[in-house]
Every structure is written in structure tokens, then in C-alpha cells.
PyMOL CGO cylinders between C-alpha atoms (Angstrom):
from pymol import cmd
from pymol.cgo import CYLINDER

trace = [
    CYLINDER, -20.63, -6.96, 9.34, -19.51, -10.51, 8.71, 0.3, 1, 1, 1, 1, 1, 1,
    CYLINDER, -19.51, -10.51, 8.71, -22.07, -13.18, 7.96, 0.3, 1, 1, 1, 1, 1, 1,
    CYLINDER, -22.07, -13.18, 7.96, -22.29, -16.21, 10.23, 0.3, 1, 1, 1, 1, 1, 1,
    CYLINDER, -22.29, -16.21, 10.23, -20.86, -18.36, 7.44, 0.3, 1, 1, 1, 1, 1, 1,
    CYLINDER, -20.86, -18.36, 7.44, -17.89, -16.02, 6.91, 0.3, 1, 1, 1, 1, 1, 1,
    CYLINDER, -17.89, -16.02, 6.91, -17.24, -16.10, 10.68, 0.3, 1, 1, 1, 1, 1, 1,
    CYLINDER, -17.24, -16.10, 10.68, -17.32, -19.92, 10.73, 0.3, 1, 1, 1, 1, 1, 1,
    CYLINDER, -17.32, -19.92, 10.73, -14.97, -20.15, 7.75, 0.3, 1, 1, 1, 1, 1, 1,
    CYLINDER, -14.97, -20.15, 7.75, -12.67, -17.57, 9.38, 0.3, 1, 1, 1, 1, 1, 1,
    CYLINDER, -12.67, -17.57, 9.38, -12.55, -19.62, 12.57, 0.3, 1, 1, 1, 1, 1, 1,
    CYLINDER, -12.55, -19.62, 12.57, -11.75, -22.79, 10.66, 0.3, 1, 1, 1, 1, 1, 1,
    CYLINDER, -11.75, -22.79, 10.66, -9.04, -21.01, 8.68, 0.3, 1, 1, 1, 1, 1, 1,
    CYLINDER, -9.04, -21.01, 8.68, -7.50, -19.67, 11.91, 0.3, 1, 1, 1, 1, 1, 1,
    CYLINDER, -7.50, -19.67, 11.91, -7.38, -23.12, 13.52, 0.3, 1, 1, 1, 1, 1, 1,
    CYLINDER, -7.38, -23.12, 13.52, -6.09, -25.01, 10.48, 0.3, 1, 1, 1, 1, 1, 1,
    CYLINDER, -6.09, -25.01, 10.48, -3.62, -22.29, 9.47, 0.3, 1, 1, 1, 1, 1, 1,
    CYLINDER, -3.62, -22.29, 9.47, -2.11, -22.20, 12.96, 0.3, 1, 1, 1, 1, 1, 1,
    CYLINDER, -2.11, -22.20, 12.96, -1.54, -25.93, 12.72, 0.3, 1, 1, 1, 1, 1, 1,
    CYLINDER, -1.54, -25.93, 12.72, -0.13, -25.71, 9.18, 0.3, 1, 1, 1, 1, 1, 1,
    CYLINDER, -0.13, -25.71, 9.18, 2.33, -22.97, 10.08, 0.3, 1, 1, 1, 1, 1, 1,
    CYLINDER, 2.33, -22.97, 10.08, 3.48, -24.88, 13.13, 0.3, 1, 1, 1, 1, 1, 1,
    CYLINDER, 3.48, -24.88, 13.13, 3.95, -28.20, 11.27, 0.3, 1, 1, 1, 1, 1, 1,
    CYLINDER, 3.95, -28.20, 11.27, 4.61, -27.39, 7.61, 0.3, 1, 1, 1, 1, 1, 1,
    CYLINDER, 4.61, -27.39, 7.61, 6.46, -24.08, 7.41, 0.3, 1, 1, 1, 1, 1, 1,
    CYLINDER, 6.46, -24.08, 7.41, 10.02, -25.19, 8.10, 0.3, 1, 1, 1, 1, 1, 1,
    CYLINDER, 10.02, -25.19, 8.10, 11.78, -21.88, 7.35, 0.3, 1, 1, 1, 1, 1, 1,
    CYLINDER, 11.78, -21.88, 7.35, 13.89, -20.99, 10.44, 0.3, 1, 1, 1, 1, 1, 1,
    CYLINDER, 13.89, -20.99, 10.44, 13.34, -17.27, 9.74, 0.3, 1, 1, 1, 1, 1, 1,
    CYLINDER, 13.34, -17.27, 9.74, 9.68, -17.63, 10.70, 0.3, 1, 1, 1, 1, 1, 1,
    CYLINDER, 9.68, -17.63, 10.70, 9.43, -16.69, 14.34, 0.3, 1, 1, 1, 1, 1, 1,
    CYLINDER, 9.43, -16.69, 14.34, 6.81, -17.63, 16.88, 0.3, 1, 1, 1, 1, 1, 1,
    CYLINDER, 6.81, -17.63, 16.88, 3.69, -16.69, 14.90, 0.3, 1, 1, 1, 1, 1, 1,
    CYLINDER, 3.69, -16.69, 14.90, 0.24, -16.48, 16.44, 0.3, 1, 1, 1, 1, 1, 1,
    CYLINDER, 0.24, -16.48, 16.44, -2.85, -16.12, 14.29, 0.3, 1, 1, 1, 1, 1, 1,
    CYLINDER, -2.85, -16.12, 14.29, -4.93, -13.57, 16.20, 0.3, 1, 1, 1, 1, 1, 1,
    CYLINDER, -4.93, -13.57, 16.20, -7.87, -13.43, 13.81, 0.3, 1, 1, 1, 1, 1, 1,
    CYLINDER, -7.87, -13.43, 13.81, -9.17, -13.97, 10.31, 0.3, 1, 1, 1, 1, 1, 1,
    CYLINDER, -9.17, -13.97, 10.31, -11.63, -11.68, 8.54, 0.3, 1, 1, 1, 1, 1, 1,
    CYLINDER, -11.63, -11.68, 8.54, -13.35, -13.30, 5.57, 0.3, 1, 1, 1, 1, 1, 1,
    CYLINDER, -13.35, -13.30, 5.57, -15.22, -11.27, 2.97, 0.3, 1, 1, 1, 1, 1, 1,
    CYLINDER, -15.22, -11.27, 2.97, -18.96, -12.02, 2.64, 0.3, 1, 1, 1, 1, 1, 1,
    CYLINDER, -18.96, -12.02, 2.64, -18.42, -13.68, -0.75, 0.3, 1, 1, 1, 1, 1, 1,
    CYLINDER, -18.42, -13.68, -0.75, -15.70, -15.89, 0.79, 0.3, 1, 1, 1, 1, 1, 1,
    CYLINDER, -15.70, -15.89, 0.79, -13.19, -14.83, -1.90, 0.3, 1, 1, 1, 1, 1, 1,
    CYLINDER, -13.19, -14.83, -1.90, -10.72, -12.95, 0.34, 0.3, 1, 1, 1, 1, 1, 1,
    CYLINDER, -10.72, -12.95, 0.34, -9.42, -13.47, 3.85, 0.3, 1, 1, 1, 1, 1, 1,
    CYLINDER, -9.42, -13.47, 3.85, -7.23, -11.15, 5.87, 0.3, 1, 1, 1, 1, 1, 1,
    CYLINDER, -7.23, -11.15, 5.87, -5.15, -13.12, 8.36, 0.3, 1, 1, 1, 1, 1, 1,
    CYLINDER, -5.15, -13.12, 8.36, -3.97, -11.08, 11.36, 0.3, 1, 1, 1, 1, 1, 1,
    CYLINDER, -3.97, -11.08, 11.36, -0.77, -12.27, 12.99, 0.3, 1, 1, 1, 1, 1, 1,
    CYLINDER, -0.77, -12.27, 12.99, 1.35, -11.47, 15.98, 0.3, 1, 1, 1, 1, 1, 1,
    CYLINDER, 1.35, -11.47, 15.98, 5.04, -12.40, 16.03, 0.3, 1, 1, 1, 1, 1, 1,
    CYLINDER, 5.04, -12.40, 16.03, 7.40, -12.48, 18.99, 0.3, 1, 1, 1, 1, 1, 1,
    CYLINDER, 7.40, -12.48, 18.99, 10.83, -11.04, 18.31, 0.3, 1, 1, 1, 1, 1, 1,
    CYLINDER, 10.83, -11.04, 18.31, 12.63, -8.02, 16.96, 0.3, 1, 1, 1, 1, 1, 1,
    CYLINDER, 12.63, -8.02, 16.96, 11.27, -5.79, 14.24, 0.3, 1, 1, 1, 1, 1, 1,
    CYLINDER, 11.27, -5.79, 14.24, 13.45, -7.58, 11.68, 0.3, 1, 1, 1, 1, 1, 1,
    CYLINDER, 13.45, -7.58, 11.68, 12.20, -11.01, 12.82, 0.3, 1, 1, 1, 1, 1, 1,
    CYLINDER, 12.20, -11.01, 12.82, 8.61, -9.81, 12.57, 0.3, 1, 1, 1, 1, 1, 1,
    CYLINDER, 8.61, -9.81, 12.57, 9.13, -8.45, 9.06, 0.3, 1, 1, 1, 1, 1, 1,
    CYLINDER, 9.13, -8.45, 9.06, 10.87, -11.67, 7.96, 0.3, 1, 1, 1, 1, 1, 1,
    CYLINDER, 10.87, -11.67, 7.96, 8.03, -13.78, 9.31, 0.3, 1, 1, 1, 1, 1, 1,
    CYLINDER, 8.03, -13.78, 9.31, 5.41, -11.67, 7.51, 0.3, 1, 1, 1, 1, 1, 1,
    CYLINDER, 5.41, -11.67, 7.51, 7.37, -11.75, 4.25, 0.3, 1, 1, 1, 1, 1, 1,
    CYLINDER, 7.37, -11.75, 4.25, 7.79, -15.53, 4.37, 0.3, 1, 1, 1, 1, 1, 1,
    CYLINDER, 7.79, -15.53, 4.37, 4.11, -16.09, 5.16, 0.3, 1, 1, 1, 1, 1, 1,
    CYLINDER, 4.11, -16.09, 5.16, 3.18, -13.91, 2.21, 0.3, 1, 1, 1, 1, 1, 1,
    CYLINDER, 3.18, -13.91, 2.21, 5.52, -15.91, -0.03, 0.3, 1, 1, 1, 1, 1, 1,
    CYLINDER, 5.52, -15.91, -0.03, 4.11, -19.24, 1.16, 0.3, 1, 1, 1, 1, 1, 1,
    CYLINDER, 4.11, -19.24, 1.16, 0.53, -17.97, 0.86, 0.3, 1, 1, 1, 1, 1, 1,
    CYLINDER, 0.53, -17.97, 0.86, -0.25, -20.06, -2.24, 0.3, 1, 1, 1, 1, 1, 1,
    CYLINDER, -0.25, -20.06, -2.24, 1.04, -23.24, -0.63, 0.3, 1, 1, 1, 1, 1, 1,
    CYLINDER, 1.04, -23.24, -0.63, -0.89, -22.52, 2.58, 0.3, 1, 1, 1, 1, 1, 1,
    CYLINDER, -0.89, -22.52, 2.58, -4.07, -21.73, 0.63, 0.3, 1, 1, 1, 1, 1, 1,
    CYLINDER, -4.07, -21.73, 0.63, -3.78, -25.00, -1.31, 0.3, 1, 1, 1, 1, 1, 1,
    CYLINDER, -3.78, -25.00, -1.31, -3.27, -27.01, 1.87, 0.3, 1, 1, 1, 1, 1, 1,
    CYLINDER, -3.27, -27.01, 1.87, -6.14, -25.24, 3.62, 0.3, 1, 1, 1, 1, 1, 1,
    CYLINDER, -6.14, -25.24, 3.62, -8.44, -25.91, 0.66, 0.3, 1, 1, 1, 1, 1, 1,
    CYLINDER, -8.44, -25.91, 0.66, -7.76, -29.64, 1.12, 0.3, 1, 1, 1, 1, 1, 1,
    CYLINDER, -7.76, -29.64, 1.12, -8.82, -29.43, 4.76, 0.3, 1, 1, 1, 1, 1, 1,
    CYLINDER, -8.82, -29.43, 4.76, -11.73, -26.99, 4.52, 0.3, 1, 1, 1, 1, 1, 1,
    CYLINDER, -11.73, -26.99, 4.52, -14.26, -27.75, 1.82, 0.3, 1, 1, 1, 1, 1, 1,
    CYLINDER, -14.26, -27.75, 1.82, -15.86, -24.69, 0.25, 0.3, 1, 1, 1, 1, 1, 1,
    CYLINDER, -15.86, -24.69, 0.25, -16.87, -23.87, -3.31, 0.3, 1, 1, 1, 1, 1, 1,
    CYLINDER, -16.87, -23.87, -3.31, -14.27, -21.09, -3.44, 0.3, 1, 1, 1, 1, 1, 1,
    CYLINDER, -14.27, -21.09, -3.44, -11.38, -20.89, -1.06, 0.3, 1, 1, 1, 1, 1, 1,
    CYLINDER, -11.38, -20.89, -1.06, -10.37, -17.33, -0.16, 0.3, 1, 1, 1, 1, 1, 1,
    CYLINDER, -10.37, -17.33, -0.16, -7.15, -15.66, -1.21, 0.3, 1, 1, 1, 1, 1, 1,
    CYLINDER, -7.15, -15.66, -1.21, -5.02, -15.09, 1.89, 0.3, 1, 1, 1, 1, 1, 1,
    CYLINDER, -5.02, -15.09, 1.89, -3.56, -11.73, 2.83, 0.3, 1, 1, 1, 1, 1, 1,
    CYLINDER, -3.56, -11.73, 2.83, -1.34, -11.54, 5.92, 0.3, 1, 1, 1, 1, 1, 1,
    CYLINDER, -1.34, -11.54, 5.92, -1.13, -8.44, 8.12, 0.3, 1, 1, 1, 1, 1, 1,
    CYLINDER, -1.13, -8.44, 8.12, 0.19, -7.62, 11.56, 0.3, 1, 1, 1, 1, 1, 1,
    CYLINDER, 0.19, -7.62, 11.56, -2.48, -7.32, 14.23, 0.3, 1, 1, 1, 1, 1, 1,
    CYLINDER, -2.48, -7.32, 14.23, -2.16, -3.72, 15.44, 0.3, 1, 1, 1, 1, 1, 1,
    CYLINDER, -2.16, -3.72, 15.44, -4.25, -4.34, 18.56, 0.3, 1, 1, 1, 1, 1, 1,
    CYLINDER, -4.25, -4.34, 18.56, -1.48, -6.33, 20.29, 0.3, 1, 1, 1, 1, 1, 1,
    CYLINDER, -1.48, -6.33, 20.29, 1.10, -3.52, 20.04, 0.3, 1, 1, 1, 1, 1, 1,
    CYLINDER, 1.10, -3.52, 20.04, -1.50, -0.92, 20.98, 0.3, 1, 1, 1, 1, 1, 1,
    CYLINDER, -1.50, -0.92, 20.98, -2.41, -2.88, 24.10, 0.3, 1, 1, 1, 1, 1, 1,
    CYLINDER, -2.41, -2.88, 24.10, 1.27, -3.15, 25.06, 0.3, 1, 1, 1, 1, 1, 1,
    CYLINDER, 1.27, -3.15, 25.06, 1.76, 0.62, 24.65, 0.3, 1, 1, 1, 1, 1, 1,
    CYLINDER, 1.76, 0.62, 24.65, -1.31, 1.34, 26.77, 0.3, 1, 1, 1, 1, 1, 1,
    CYLINDER, -1.31, 1.34, 26.77, -0.07, -1.05, 29.45, 0.3, 1, 1, 1, 1, 1, 1,
    CYLINDER, -0.07, -1.05, 29.45, 3.32, 0.75, 29.58, 0.3, 1, 1, 1, 1, 1, 1,
    CYLINDER, 3.32, 0.75, 29.58, 1.60, 4.13, 29.94, 0.3, 1, 1, 1, 1, 1, 1,
    CYLINDER, 1.60, 4.13, 29.94, -0.58, 2.84, 32.77, 0.3, 1, 1, 1, 1, 1, 1,
    CYLINDER, -0.58, 2.84, 32.77, 2.46, 1.42, 34.57, 0.3, 1, 1, 1, 1, 1, 1,
    CYLINDER, 2.46, 1.42, 34.57, 4.26, 4.77, 34.26, 0.3, 1, 1, 1, 1, 1, 1,
    CYLINDER, 4.26, 4.77, 34.26, 1.23, 6.58, 35.69, 0.3, 1, 1, 1, 1, 1, 1,
    CYLINDER, 1.23, 6.58, 35.69, 1.06, 4.17, 38.62, 0.3, 1, 1, 1, 1, 1, 1,
    CYLINDER, 1.06, 4.17, 38.62, 4.78, 4.72, 39.34, 0.3, 1, 1, 1, 1, 1, 1,
    CYLINDER, 4.78, 4.72, 39.34, 4.30, 8.50, 39.30, 0.3, 1, 1, 1, 1, 1, 1,
    CYLINDER, 4.30, 8.50, 39.30, 1.36, 8.20, 41.70, 0.3, 1, 1, 1, 1, 1, 1,
    CYLINDER, 1.36, 8.20, 41.70, 3.42, 6.04, 44.06, 0.3, 1, 1, 1, 1, 1, 1,
    CYLINDER, 3.42, 6.04, 44.06, 6.30, 8.54, 44.13, 0.3, 1, 1, 1, 1, 1, 1,
    CYLINDER, 6.30, 8.54, 44.13, 3.95, 11.47, 44.88, 0.3, 1, 1, 1, 1, 1, 1,
    CYLINDER, 3.95, 11.47, 44.88, 2.32, 9.78, 47.87, 0.3, 1, 1, 1, 1, 1, 1,
]
cmd.load_cgo(trace, "trace")
């Protein structure tokens, strides 16, 4: 369970990081990245940043790799904007819930089509 402070810091990181990626990361290999959530450890030393990327599998992997490489720069810039005693290390991961939701939606659509053809 996240503390209220960790949740607030996570929300701030999500907002500021979205803006930083949009304005400061100029690498054309970074696709359309959405920060879907940030989990911050209770001691505020580590943050897992969940992302969703539009594009092919290769584009998604490139975007994740580049974000991981620019992690130090992003952390430094975030630390300037968000004042805390310790700023968390950033770890980027794909948000699995987005793809799961899309798979479930496809299955539901298939079921509806089968029902329509049997009526």
C-alpha cells in the first residue's frame, strides 16, 4: 500500500515527466508515449514509471530503450521541478493493463459477432 506522500509524489512525477518527454526528448525514435502511472516506493527512493506507446512492437521497444537511456537526464530535470530530500531512481516498464484491455475487447467483439450470426 502506497502512502499518501508517495502517491502525491507519483502524481507529480507523472505530470512533469509527461511534459518533459513531450518537450525535451527530441529523439525521433521515441513514439507517442503516454505515462499511465507511477508507483513510488514508501521511502521515495525508487519509482516505476508505467508507459504505453502507440506503434509497432519495434517502435515500442525503441521508445522504452531510449527512455531507459535518458533516465538520468529525466531524473535530474525532474529533481529541479519537484523538491524532495531524495529524488527516486526511475525505472520504465510497459503498462500491461492497456494490452490486456485491448485483448479482452477483441474477445468480446468476437463473441458478439458469433451471437449475431446465430440469431
